Structure formats: structure tokens, C-alpha cells
C-alpha positions in Angstrom: 11.0 -136.0 -71.3 12.2 -132.4 -71.1 15.3 -132.9 -73.1 15.8 -129.2 -73.9 15.3 -127.9 -70.3 18.9 -127.2 -69.3 19.9 -125.9 -72.8 16.8 -123.8 -72.9 17.7 -122.0 -69.7 21.4 -121.6 -70.8 20.3 -120.2 -74.1 17.8 -117.9 -72.4 20.6 -116.5 -70.2 23.0 -116.0 -73.1 20.2 -114.3 -75.1 19.4 -112.0 -72.1 23.1 -111.0 -71.9 23.5 -110.6 -75.7 20.3 -108.7 -76.3 20.4 -106.4 -73.3 16.7 -106.2 -73.6 14.2 -107.8 -71.2 11.2 -107.4 -73.5 12.1 -109.9 -76.2 12.8 -112.9 -73.9 9.6 -112.2 -72.0 7.6 -112.2 -75.2 9.3 -115.4 -76.3 8.5 -117.0 -72.9 4.9 -116.0 -73.4 4.8 -117.7 -76.8 6.3 -120.8 -75.1 3.5 -120.7 -72.4 0.8 -120.2 -75.0 2.1 -123.0 -77.2 2.2 -125.3 -74.1 -1.4 -124.5 -73.3 -2.6 -124.9 -76.9 -0.7 -128.2 -77.4 -1.9 -129.5 -74.0 -5.5 -128.8 -74.9 -5.1 -130.4 -78.3 -3.2 -133.5 -77.1 -4.7 -134.3 -73.7 -7.9 -135.5 -75.2 -6.6 -138.2 -77.5 -3.4 -139.0 -75.5 -4.5 -138.4 -71.9 -1.6 -137.7 -69.6 0.9 -138.7 -72.3 -0.4 -135.8 -74.4 0.4 -133.4 -71.6 4.0 -134.7 -71.4 4.4 -134.5 -75.1 2.9 -131.0 -75.3 5.3 -129.8 -72.6 8.3 -131.2 -74.5 7.1 -129.7 -77.8 6.5 -126.3 -76.2 10.0 -126.4 -74.8 11.3 -127.2 -78.2 9.4 -124.3 -79.8 10.7 -121.9 -77.1 14.3 -123.2 -77.7 14.2 -122.8 -81.5 12.7 -119.3 -81.2 15.4 -118.3 -78.8 18.0 -119.9 -81.1 16.7 -117.9 -84.1 17.0 -114.6 -82.3 20.4 -115.4 -80.8 21.8 -116.3 -84.2 20.3 -113.1 -85.6 21.9 -111.1 -82.9 25.3 -112.8 -82.6 25.8 -114.5 -86.0 27.6 -117.8 -85.9 27.1 -119.8 -82.7 28.8 -123.1 -83.6 25.6 -124.9 -84.7 27.4 -128.1 -85.6 28.7 -128.5 -82.1 25.2 -127.9 -80.7 23.7 -130.5 -83.1 26.4 -133.1 -82.2 25.7 -132.5 -78.5 22.0 -132.7 -79.0 22.4 -136.0 -81.0 24.5 -137.5 -78.2 21.9 -136.6 -75.7 19.1 -137.8 -77.9 20.7 -141.2 -78.4 21.5 -141.5 -74.7 18.0 -140.6 -73.7 16.4 -143.0 -76.2 18.6 -145.9 -75.0 17.7 -145.0 -71.4 14.0 -144.7 -72.2 13.9 -148.0 -74.1 15.8 -149.7 -71.2 13.3 -148.4 -68.7 10.3 -149.4 -70.8 11.7 -153.0 -71.3 12.3 -153.4 -67.6 8.9 -152.1 -66.5 6.7 -153.5 -69.4 4.6 -156.4 -68.5 1.3 -157.7 -67.1 2.3 -157.1 -63.5 2.1 -153.4 -64.2 -1.3 -153.6 -65.7 -2.9 -155.3 -62.7 -3.7 -153.6 -59.4 -2.1 -154.2 -56.1 1.5 -155.0 -55.2 2.1 -151.3 -54.5 5.2 -151.7 -52.4 6.8 -154.0 -54.9 6.0 -151.6 -57.7 7.4 -148.6 -55.9 10.6 -150.5 -55.1 10.9 -151.9 -58.6 10.3 -148.4 -60.1 13.0 -146.9 -57.8 15.5 -149.6 -58.8 14.7 -149.2 -62.5 15.1 -145.4 -62.3 18.6 -145.8 -60.8 19.5 -148.4 -63.5 18.2 -146.0 -66.2 20.4 -143.2 -64.7 23.3 -145.6 -65.0 22.4 -146.4 -68.6 22.3 -142.7 -69.4 25.7 -142.1 -67.8 27.3 -145.1 -69.5 25.9 -143.9 -72.9 27.1 -140.4 -72.2 30.6 -141.8 -71.5 30.6 -144.0 -74.6 29.4 -141.1 -76.8 31.9 -138.6 -75.2 29.2 -136.2 -74.0 30.6 -132.7 -73.2 27.9 -132.1 -70.7 28.7 -135.3 -68.8 32.3 -134.3 -68.7 31.3 -130.9 -67.4 29.2 -132.5 -64.6 32.0 -134.9 -63.8 34.5 -132.0 -63.5 32.1 -130.0 -61.4 31.5 -132.9 -59.0 35.3 -133.5 -58.8 35.9 -129.8 -58.1 33.2 -129.9 -55.3 34.6 -133.1 -53.8 38.3 -132.5 -54.1 38.4 -128.7 -54.4 40.4 -129.0 -57.6 39.5 -129.2 -61.3 40.0 -132.5 -63.0 42.1 -132.5 -66.2 40.7 -134.5 -69.1 
């Protein structure tokens, strides 16, 4: 559910380098933690554990947009269209993956108790299948991040950089 996690850390690192000040990122991180706590308290009552997951994702989004605001203020243009295109591809891939997992694991068998070994094995298989769905969607949507991971893996395995 943490869609923005990797981008958040990358943006934090860029902001740290660009700003050359440690105080601002720390204050922004504190806002992120405070928003996570406030949203968790607000959402865990009505939504239980799902509220905690949603609060965590929303707090990451808040942190991301605050960092983005300060980065744009500091650097000016940062190719926002490219970021939005990339985010859109990741969002579509994640939605298709999530829907696939939900459809595969949705049913009465999961509501009833027992069958723990079967459920663990089925969940493991579905997680691997969902990873495959995400990768296929990334390939179909021409995800830059997926190409980067592919090139990084190729470099590790062969010792050379793969040319697109």
C-alpha cells in the first residue's frame, strides 16, 4: 500500500542535497510522523487495521507533497509531467495487481477458520502471481522504474549494462 515509499526516499535525498540544510527535512519528517499518528488515531476506530494501513499511506503522501513543494521552490522546474506519467503507470499497475490479488483471495474459504497450511500456501502463490501481474503491467506501460530495475539486475548478473 506504500506506493510513495521509494520515491519519497529519493525525493528526500535530492532535497537534502539541494537544500544543504538538515533542519528542514527533519521538520518535514516530523510533520509526516505527526500526520501518521493523527490519521491512525482517526481511522483505526472506524476501519480497524485497514485504517492504520490507509493512514500510513496518506501520511507518506503528505510527506511526499510537502517535500515536493519545497524542492520545486528551491530548484524551480523538476519535470513534473514525467513524474505524473510515472506515478500514473505505477498507480495503474498497482491497481491491477491489487484487484487480481483480491479476486484470487476473495471467497468464503477465507472467512472460515482452519485450513491454515492451505491458506499460507495459497497466499504465497497469489503474492508471487501478483508480483508477476505488476511486472507485466509495468512492461506493458513502459515503466521507467521497471527498466531501471531490469538494467540494475542485468548489471549485477552479467557485469554489464543492458542497452534498451
